N, C-alpha and C positions, 0 to 999 in steps of 0.2 A: 671340672665338669663331669657329668655322668654320661654313660652311654645311652643314647636314644636310638632305639631299634624298632623298625616297623614290625607290627604284630599282625599277621594275616588274620588271626581270629577276630580281633577287634576292628581291623581295617584302618588303624591309625598308628602313628609313631608314638612309642611310649618309652619312658625310662626303664631300662632293664637292670634289675638287680635280682640275685638269687634269694630264695625264700628265707634262708638263714643269714643272709648278708655276707657269707664267707665263701661257700663252695657252690659253684655252678654245676648243677646236675642236668646234663643235657644229652639228648639222643639225636644222632644224625643217621639217616638212612644210608647204608653202604651199598656195595655193588651186588648185583646178581651175577655170579661168576660162571657165565656160560660162554664168554668171549673176552677179548682184550678190551680194556677201557678206552673210550673215545674222548675227544677233547670236550664234548658237551658234558659228559660225566665229570670230567676233571675240573670244569669250571665250578661246579657245585662243591667238590671236595676242597678245592683251593680256597673258595670263599669261606667255608666252614673253618679251614685252617687259619685264615687271617683272623676270624672271630676268636678262636680259642687262644691264639697267640696274643691278641690284644687284651683279652680278658685277664690272662696271666700277667702281662706287663702292668695291668691296672691293679694288681694285687689280689686277685681272686684265686682260689684253688679250683681245680677242675676235676670233675668226674664225668668224662665223656665216653659214651657207649656208642659203638658203631656195629651194625649187624653185617654179617656175611651171609647172603641168601644163597645157600648151596643145595636147595631143592626147590624146583618150581617147574612149570610146564615146559619152558624152553630147555632147561637142563635135562629133564627126562627125555624129551624128544631127541636132543642132540646126542646124549649118551647112548640111547637105544640105536640110533643110526650108526654109531661107531661100534656097537656091540660090547660096551664096557660098563662097569658099575658107575653110578653117578659120582661116587667118591673119587674114583680114579679120574673121571672127567674134570671135576671141579678143582682138584688139587693143583693142576697146571695153571689154571686161570687165576686162582687165588694167589699163588706165588707170584705170578706176573703182576697182578694188581698191587701187591705190597711192594714189589720192587719199583713199580712206576710211581707209587706214592713217595717213596724215598727219593727217586730221581727229581721229583718236583718239589722237594723240601717239605712235603706234607707230613706232619707229625702223626705218629700212631696214637689213637685214642687210648685212654686208660684201660678200656675194656673192649676187646674184639669178641664178638658173639656170633657163633655159627648156628644157623637154624637147626641143623641135624643133631646138635648137642643139647637141644632143649625140648625134645619131643614130649617127654612125660609132663613137663610143665605146661605145654600147650594143650595137651589132652585134659589136664586138670582145670585149666582156664575154661575150656569149652564145657566141661561137666558143670562147673559152677554157673555158667551162663544159662545152661539148660534148666538148672534148679530155679533160676530167677524168671524163667519163662521167655528168655531172650534168644534161645537157640532151640532148634528142633532137629530130629533125625529123619531123613528121608528113607524111603523103602529100600534103597540100594545100600544104606549104611552111612551115607555122607551126612554131614552136619552143616546147617545153615544158620546164619544170623537173621533174626526176625526184625526187619527194619521198622515195622510199624510199632514196635515196642520202644522206639527211641524217637520221640517227637521232634527233637532238635536236629535231626539228620539234615545235613546241608549247611550247618552254621559256619563251617570253616570255608568251604568253597563258594558260599553265598549263592548256591543254586536254589531255585525256587521250585519245590516239589508240591506246592499247593495244588490240590485238585487231582493229583496223580494217585493211582492205586499202588502205593509203594510197599505195601505189605501183602504177602500172599499172591502177588500178581505175577509170579514167576521166579525163577532162580537163575543165578549167574554162577557158572562153574569155572570160567576162565580166570586165571590169576590176574590178568590185565584186560582192560577194555577201554575204548576211547569215547564212546558216545555217552550222553547224559542218561545213564541207566541207574535206576534206583531199585532194582530187584534185590531180593534177599541174596546175600553173597555167601560163598562157601567158606566155612571155617575148617572143615575136615573132609577129605575126599576119600571115598571108599576105594579099596585096591582094584587095580585093573591088571590084566595080564601084561607082564613085562615091565611093570612100573615098580619103583622102590616102595616099600611098605613097612610100617611098624605096628607091632601089637601093643595096644594101650588099653586103659580102663574104659575108653569109649568105643572100643572096637579097632579092627585093623584099618590101616590106611596111611595117609600122609597129610600134613597140614596145608591149609591154604596160605597164600602169601601174607594176607593182612594180619592173621593171628600171630604170625611169627614175631613181628615187630612189637606189638602190644605186650606179649608175654616177656620178651627179653628186656624191653625198656623197664617194665615194672619190677622185674626180678632184681635188677641192679640199681634202679634209681628210685624205687618207691611208687606209690600210687599216683602222685602228682609230680610231674617233671617241671623244672624251671623253664626249659626250652626244648623244642623239637624242631629239627632242621631237615631240609631236603630240597630237591629240585622242584620247580613249579609243576612239572608233569606229574608229581606224586600227590598233589593237593587233592585231586579227585580221580579215582575213588579211594586210593590207598590211605591217605591220612584221614579222610572223612570216615572211612570204615574203622580205622584205629580208634578214633574218638568214640564212635558209636559202641563198639564192643567193650572198650576199656571203661567208659563212664557208666555203661549198663551194669558192669560187674561191681564197680566200687561206689557209685553214686557221687564220685568226686570229679573235679576237673582233671582231665588227663594231663594236659600241658598248659602252663600259664601263658607261654609265649610261643608263637610259631614263626619260623623264618623260612622263606622260600626264595630260591635263586632262579633268575630268569634264564631262559634258553639262550643260546648263541646262534648267530648266523655265520656262515662261511662264505666270504666274498659276496656278501649281500643276499645269500640264498639260504633257505633252510637246509641243514645238513642231511644228506640222503645218499645212500649207496647208488641209487638209480641215477643221480646227478653227477656221480663221480667226485663228490666233495666230502666224503665221509673219511675222517682221519682218526686213527688211534694215536696215542702218544708215541708209540713205537714207529708208526709210519713217519711222523714228523722228524723224529730223531734220526732215523735212517736216511732221511732226505738232507740231513746236514744242519738241522736246527737244534740249538742247545736247550736242555730242559729249563735253564734259568730264563731264557728268552720267552719260552712258552708260558712259564709261571707269571712273568711280569706282564705279558700281554693279557693273560686271564684276569689279572688284578687291575688292569688299567681303566676299567669301567666299573662303577659301583654295581654291586650284585643284583640290585633290583631293576637295572636298566639293561636293555638288550645290547650285547657285545657283538660287533661285526669282526669276526676273526679273519684277518687277511695275511697274506705272505709279506706284503709291504709292512704291515704292522709288526710282524715277527722280526724283520730286519731292523726296524726302528727300535724295537725292544732290545735287540742285541747291541745296537749302538749305544743305547741309554745305559745298559749295564756296563759297557766298556768305559763310559764316562765315569760312572760311579767307582768302578774298580781302579781306574787311573787316578781319580781324585784321592781315594784312600791311600794308594801307593805313594802319591806325592806327599801327603801328610806324614806318612811313616818314614820316608827316605829323604825328604828335603832337608836343607840346611837352613835353620831358622834363627833369626836374631833373638837375643834375650829380651824378655819383657812380655807385656800383654797389651793388646789393642782393645780398648773398651768397645769400639765399633764392631769388632768381630764377635766379641762376647754377646752383643745385642743381636747380631745376625743369627747366632746359634740359638739363643733363647727364643727368638721369634719363630724360627723354623720348627723347632720341637713343639712349641705351643700350637702352631698352625697345623702341624701333622696330627697331633692328638685331638685337637678340636674338630678336625675334619673327620677323623675316625669316630669320634663321639657322635657325629651327625650321621647316624645310620650307616656307618662304615663307608664313608665317602673316600674310597681309595684313590680316586682321580685327584682330588684336592690334596690328599696327604702326599702323594707322589710329587705333585707340583711344588709343594713346600720344600721338599728335600732337593729337588733339581734347581730351584731358585737359590738355595743355599750354596750348592756346588758352583753355580755360575758366579754368584757374588763373591764367594771366597776365592775362587780362582782369579777373578779380576783383581781383588785386593792383594793376593799373593804375587801377582805379576808386578804390582807396584811396590812390593816390599812391605806391605802393611800388615801381614800376618806374622805374629811373633810366636816364639817358642812356647810360651805359657797358654797360647790359644789352642794348641794342638790337642791336648787331652780332651777338652770339651767338644771339639769337632769330631774326634774319633768316637767319643761317647754318643754323640748325636747319630752318627752313622750306625753305631751298634744298636741303638734303640730302634732306628728305622729297620735294620735287618732282623731284629728279633721278631718282626711282624711280616716283612715282605720276603725275607730269606732268598736273596739273589746275589748278595755280595761275596760270600765265600765261594771260591771257584772250585766246585766239586764236579763241574760238568764233565770233565774228561773221564773220570772214574765211572760215572753213571752211563755215559755214552758207550764206554768200552763194554760194560755189562750187557747192554742191548745189542751191540755188535756181536759179542760172543753168542748171545741167544739166537740172533739171526743166522749166524754160521751153523749153529747146532740144528736149526730148523731147515737148513738147506735153502736159505733165502739170500745168498751172497749177492745176487744180482740187484737186490734192493738197496745195498749199502753204497751210498754216494762217496766220491773221493773226499768231500769235505768231512763226512762222518769219520772216515778212516783217519784223517789228519787229527781230528779232535781226540779220537780213541788212542792214537799213538802217543799223545802227550801224557796219558794216564800212567805210563811206565815210571814217571818221576813224580814223587810227592812234592808238595810245596816246600817242605823242609830241604829236600834234596836239591831242588832248584835253587833255593837261597844259598846253599853251600857253593854250588857251581858259579852262581852269579858273583859271590864274594871272591872266588878264585879268579874269575874273569877280570874283575875290577883291579885286584892286586897285580895281576899280570900286566894290565895296561899301564898302571902306575910305574911298574918296573921296566916298562918299554919292552916286555917280552911279548911282542905282538903275535908271534907264532903260536904261543900257548893260548893267548886270549882269543885269537881267531879260531883255534881248534875247539875251545870250550863253546864259543858262540855257535859253531857249526854243529857240535854235539847236541846242544839244546835245540837248535832249529830242526834237526833231524827227528827230534822227539816232540815237535809241536810247540816249542817255547821260543818266543821272539824277544830279543833284547833291544832296548832303546836307550841311547845315550842322551841325557838331558843335562841342563846346567845344574840340576840338583843331584846328579849321579845316574847310575844305571837302573832302569826299570825293566820289568819283564812282564810278559803276558802270554797266556796260552792262545794258540791260533784258533 
């Protein structure tokens, strides 16, 4: 089957394939690095990560570009309040974002693109728009896009501007705005006292938000992209403005396919600092929640449906991951009779087929997860009856590997990631935010998986030799570092607390 993906531009689900049939050239809007990333941001980034991982598993090559917006109104305001250059201000938050991405198992794109490193290209873009009559310079030196020169304005967001005076009816200077506003938008802002500024061929100043993404996307991906992705909040005006300025310059379709990820709710309410339900990834980790649990919860609902992010849901996600990891450990360490059971072969084939067909259906992650958890339940039941054979194990492990190539929750790297956030919190003087549960998780990071395996082997050998003093000492050593041993009929298993 082929991947069917909803296209915001056409308003329907369409088969998605790259223009050349081989390499997917896509752009996904990245962070504005003025603060730490919150879970709403990361829902979008995780959804895009699932897409790129699935495309690669399906045999496509990837050229994925993500911007880092390191100059905009909020950054300038916050940096000025602290009395530091914007580069010094954004460096901290960019580093934190990249670390948070790694914590959540989000792969880095092939190209990270910082706005401040592409200022000359943006000025050139604006100059060319002016030559085509689509941009003009105001008396203060700022440059604006002339919306009335682009009759298709509104085609992405499906907003109806009929009858509105959308050209020359006023100008919009803010990088972001919420209302249905169709005034000419800023491409370039004239310098103001205390603001960062660059000297360019179109005069001094700094870029507006919208021109940044168009310039960087086209530099690395060409004039027509296979796909452009982002959160639903970016559809208007940001993506609408990208289309207008890009297509006015080239006369070509800017992106063939548009993917937008829905907002999430927190405990049934819109996330808001005023409601006290606004959480960064780091907030949740310091409260004792593992990054893998957060990732699984963020993928538990398909990207086009609203996700209700709850703490009960986080606990359920943690338990689900524990089931998966225990299942994998059982397969790897169990004592299996020789042979192969055709019924188990059929279970594996059915689960992998259902997982992929679900993802082909507009990335239906909920159904894909259900297929794998059904496999875990059925195979565990069969194993309890002695019906799983030695030759079934490689296919079962391969199915789990194919699952984790996309969902990235099986490999237990939580402890190392949690430890890095704990170290950050201590350096920032926020020890009071670190929960006892978080400290326990971080403690187990002192031992790598390989080191744990060596100690578990020594523990098992000591038990066989009836050297219980040694075996108990190893068990206590592991427990002190957050690793729990479990004796089962298939041998000793271990897990991190």
